[in-house]
N, C-alpha and C positions, 0 to 999 in steps of 0.2 A: 857235264856239258855246259851248265849254267855259268860257271866261273870262266870257262874257256871262251864262251860267247861274249862275255863281258870284256875280257882282255882283248879280244879281237876288235870289238867296237871301240874300246878305249884307245887302241893304237891308231885307228882311223881318225878319231876325234882329236887326238894329240897333234896329228899332222895338220888337220884342218885348223886347229887353234893356232899352231905356229905360223901357218900361212896367213891367217887373218891378222895376227899380231904384226907380222912384217908389213903387210899391206897397209894396216892402219898407221904404222910409223911412217911409211913412204908418203901416204896421202896427207899427213899432218906436218910433214917436214917443211920448215919455213922456206927452204930452197925450191920447193915444188909450187909452181904457180897455181895449181889446182887447189892448194890448201886455202886459198883466199876466195875461191868461188863458192857459190851457194851450196852445191851438192858435195863439194869436197869435205867440209867439216862433218856433214851428216853421214857420209859414207865412212869416213874415218872413225866416227863415234860408234856407228853400228858394228863395224868390224872389231873395234876395241871391246865392246860389250860381248860380242860372240866369242872372241878369243878368251876373255876372262871366264865366261860361262862354261866353256868346253875344256878348259885346261885341267890337267891332273894335279892334285895337291897332295904332297907328302906330309909327314909329321911336322907340325910347326914347333918352333922353340918358344919358351916362355918369354925370354928376352927382357926380363925385369932386372934392370941394372941399378936403380935407385928408387927410394921411396921418401916422401916428405913427411916428417914428424915434427910437429910444433913449429912449422915454418922453416925447418932446416932440412936440407937434402942429406940422406944417408945412403951409402953404397950398399948394394944387395949382392950377396954371393949365393949361387945355386950349387948344391952338391948332392950326390947320391948317398943317402944314409944306409940304405939296405938295397941290395940288388937281388932280385928273384926272377925266375924264368918268365912268369906271367905278369910281373909288375914290380916296379921299384918304389922305394920310399924316398921322395925328394925332400931336401931341407933347404929353406931359404934363411940365410943368416943376415941380419941387419947390423952393419958396422956402427958401433957407438950406442946401440940400444941397451937399455937396462938388462942385466943378466937374469933378473927375476920376473921377466915378462911371462905371461901365461903361454904354455905350449899348446898349440892347436893343430890337430890332425884333420885336414880337409879330405874327405873321401869323395873322389871324383867319380862320375858315372862310368860304368862299363856298358855303354849303350850305343856304340858305333862312333863316338867322337873321342878325341884325345883329351887328356887332362887339361890341355891348354885352353879348352873352352871356358875354363874357370880362371883365366888370367886376371880378369877384373876382380874376381873374388879374392884371389891371393894378394893382389896389389893393395886392396883396401884393408884386408886383415893384417897385413904386415905393419900397418900403422900402429897397431895395438898389441900384436902377438908375435911370438916366434912360430913360424908357419912350416908345417910339413904337409905334403900332399901325396896321394897315391897316384902313380904314373903307370897306368895299365898298359900292357904290351898289346901290339897288334898280333892277333892269334896266328895270322899267316906267316909271321916272322919267327914263330916259336917252333923249333924242331919237334917232331913227334916223340922223340926219346925223352922229352921233358915231362911226358905223361899228360894226364888230363887236368882240367881246371873247371870246377863247377861251383855252385853257390856255396857249398860247404867249404871249399878251398878258399873262396873269397872271404868268408868269415874268419877262417884261420889266419889269413894274411892280415886282416884288421887287428886281430888280437896280438899277433906277433909285432906288428908295427907299433901298437899301443904300448906294449911291454918295452920295446926299444926306446921310445920317446920318454916313458916314465923313468927308465933307467938313467937317462941323461939329465933328468930334471932335478936330481938331488932330493928326491922325496916329494917334490911338488906334484900335485895331481894334474893330469892332462885334461884337455877338452877336445871334443870331437864334433865335427860338422859334416853332415851328409847332404849332398845336393842331388835331388831327384831320386832316381832308381836306387842308389845305395842306401837310402834311408832304411830299407828293409833289412839288408845284411848288417848295417850298423846297429840297428835296433836289436837284432838277434845277438850280435857280438856283445853288446852292452848288457843284455840280459844274462848271457853266459858268464861274463866277468862279474856281475853282481852275484849270481848264484854261487860261483866258486870263490867269492870274496878275493878276487885278484887285486893286488896292489895297483895294477894298471887300470883299474876301473875308472872310466872318465868321470870327472866331477860334473860335467855337463854334456848333453848330447843335443845338438841343434839339427832338426830335420827340416829340410826346405823343399817343398813341392814333391814330397815322396808318396809313393803308392802303398801306404800302410794297409789301408782297407779300400780296395777299388770298388766295393759295393756302394760306397758313398759317392753320389753325384758322378756316375760313370761317364767317361768321355768316349770319343770315337776310338781311341787307342784301346780302352778297356773293352768296348763292345766287340771290336775285331777279335780280340783274344778269346772272348767268351763264345763267339758264334761258331768257332771251328774246334774240332777235337785236337788233342796234342799230336796225333799221328799226321794230321794235315800239315802242321808246321814242320814235322820231322821230314816229310816226303816232299814238301813244296819249297821251303825257304832255306833248307840246309844244303850246302855245297861242299865240294872237296877242293882243297887248295891245289892249284896246278904246280907243275914241276919247277917253274921259275923262281919259286919262293922257298926259304928255308923250311917252312912248315908243310912242304908238299905232302899230300895224303891226309892231312888233318881235316876233320869235318868241322865246318864253321858256319856261322850265320854271317854272311858277307856285309861289310860296312856299306857297300853301294846299295844294297837292298834297304837297309835302314834309312839311308839318306833319301832314297826315292819315296819311302813311306812318309817321312817327315815333310818332304817337298810337296807331295800330293795332298797332304792335309790342308795346306794353305797355298795352293798353286797360284791363285789369283794375286795374293799378296806378294809372292816372289816375283811374278811377272811384272807387277807394278813397280817393285823395287828396281828391277833392271831397266824398266822404261824411264824411271826417274834418273837413273844413272846415265842413260843415253842422253836425256835432255841436259843434264849437268855438263856432260862432255861437249855437247854441241855448242853451248854458250860459253865454254871455257871455265866453268866452275869446277876446277880439278879437285879442290879440297872436298867438296860434297861427294863427288864421284868416288874419290879415294876412300871415304868413310864407308860407302857401300861395298867397295871392293874388299876392304879390310875385313868387314863382317863375313862376307862370303868366302874369303880365303880360309877362314877358320871353320865356317859352317860346312864347307864341302870337303874338309880334311877328315876322312873317315877311316876306321879300322875295323877289322873282323873280330867277332867274339867266338869263343869255342862253342860248339854245338851243345855240349852238355850244360854249360852255364846258361845259355839262352833258353833251352828247352825247360830246364828246371825252374828258371825264373818265371817263364810263361805259365807253367803248370801251378807252381806254389803260390805265386803272387796274384795272378790274374784269373786263374780258373778255380782252384780249390780254396783260395783265401785261407791258407793254413795258419798264417800268423795271427790274424784277428780271431780265428776260431780256436786258437790255443793248441793247434795240432802239428805245428812245424817241428821237425826233428833235424838236429845237426849231427850227422854221423851216428844216428841211432838214439841220441840223447834228446829228450823232449826239451824244447826251448820254452821255458815258462816265463812269459813276459811279466807276469804278476810279481815275479821275484825282484823286479827292479825297485830298489828302495834307497839306493845311495847315489843315484845319478839324476841331476835336475834336467828336465826335458823342456825344450823350446820347440814348438811346432810353428812353422811359417808357411803361409800359403799366399798365392797371388789371386786377386779378385777375378782376373780374366784368364786364369790358367786353363788351357784347353788340352793339356796332357795329363796332369794330375788334378782332378776336380776338387772343388771346395769341400772340405770335410775328410778327404782321404788321409791327409797328414795329421790333422787334428785328432783323428781316431786313436792315435798313439796315447793321448792323454787319458782317454776313457779305458784303455786296456791295461792301465797301471794303477789299480785301486789301492795298492799298499804304499804308493808314493804320496807323501804329503802334498796338499794343494799348493803350498808355498813353493814347492819345487817343480811346479808346472806353469807354463805360460803359452798362450796362443797369440799369434800376431798375423793379421791379414793385411797385406800390402795393397792398398786401394789403387785400382787402375793398372796393376801390374799383371803382365802375362807370365808365362812360365819362365822365360829367360830374364825378365825384368826383376825377379826376386834375387838374382845373384850376379847380375851384370847391369851396368848403366847407371844413370843418375838416381833412379829410385833406390837401387841397391845401396849406393854410396851414401845417399842423404837420409833415407828412411829406414831401410832394413838393417844395414850394418850397425848403426848405433844401438839398435835393440839387441843385437848379438853381443856387442861390446858390454852393454849394461848387464846382460844375463851372465856372461862369463865373470865379470867383476863381482857380481853379487854372490857367486858360488865358487869363488876361487878357494883352493884348499891345498 
């Protein structure tokens, strides 16, 4: 019933959004005399903000067509390297770039948003690396006959993708970067590849704002997960995909619930952003208003996660802390993090991160006692929040150069 109620509410809001958009266009039309009166621009701006805030957003496109390297623009081609039911491996090829550039696998979060949330991350890393990224599927779009997808399957996908990239690299070792939530499965996959001495073992693993040990500086997100038993999550936030989607009958954690959770964590900030957008529209500052619209176009584009992946992640990462305790098992096999000896680790955190607190990602460096200290590095991005460590000016000017240097120092 939860999902059906949401779909009904969404259909109503879509109609309201369309009506508001049409009305805003009519009120701001130069041919309309009311467009020049005091209340006309204000009403049009208010309707525009409402239309944008209530519209439904589907899966965005990366839309990266070129990148500047050394002051020269190079064309970028996006292709699907591997296609799998629950997520594809995308490959971005830069025309005219050196063939021996490092191969980087960016692991996007499966946390309610699409991989395009990392568009800025991909764009910046294309300046120095051949970039691949995990493009996770919207669970409601995956038919039930494709089977399940849990944290163990996620790790298997990362290992398979790593092997594919290594196979294309003519013996060159690959590099991996995990942003936020996937730091945990990327850490586990790296440990397994080290343990089994896989040729695809990454030369470096960069973990950014990841919940490796959520006992360190717990945030509101961590506390919520700890305050309720796993059965509460199973009974309260898991829903069944309705018949209108290919994944009908699949049990999922809906993306709209994750979005509501994120929005409620900083509701006043989101309200102020929309108020500022209203003021920009009223005075004709369309460029500033569009910047806010562009951000929320991406932010409100959400997708569902399989119930089994969501519940296993909540239990293993946020409740039992099995990774830092050395108790996590992948399909029955103990994932011994201490066996990481051949992958250089870079832990990056944001000073003002309110999702993964300070120390949660850095914990990975303490959990690998057999890795030489020269193969470990910690970097805290001053003044950066959670999204600032992988998007925006701080990412481009402060954080990305650290990643570039780390990859270059451990290329192999």
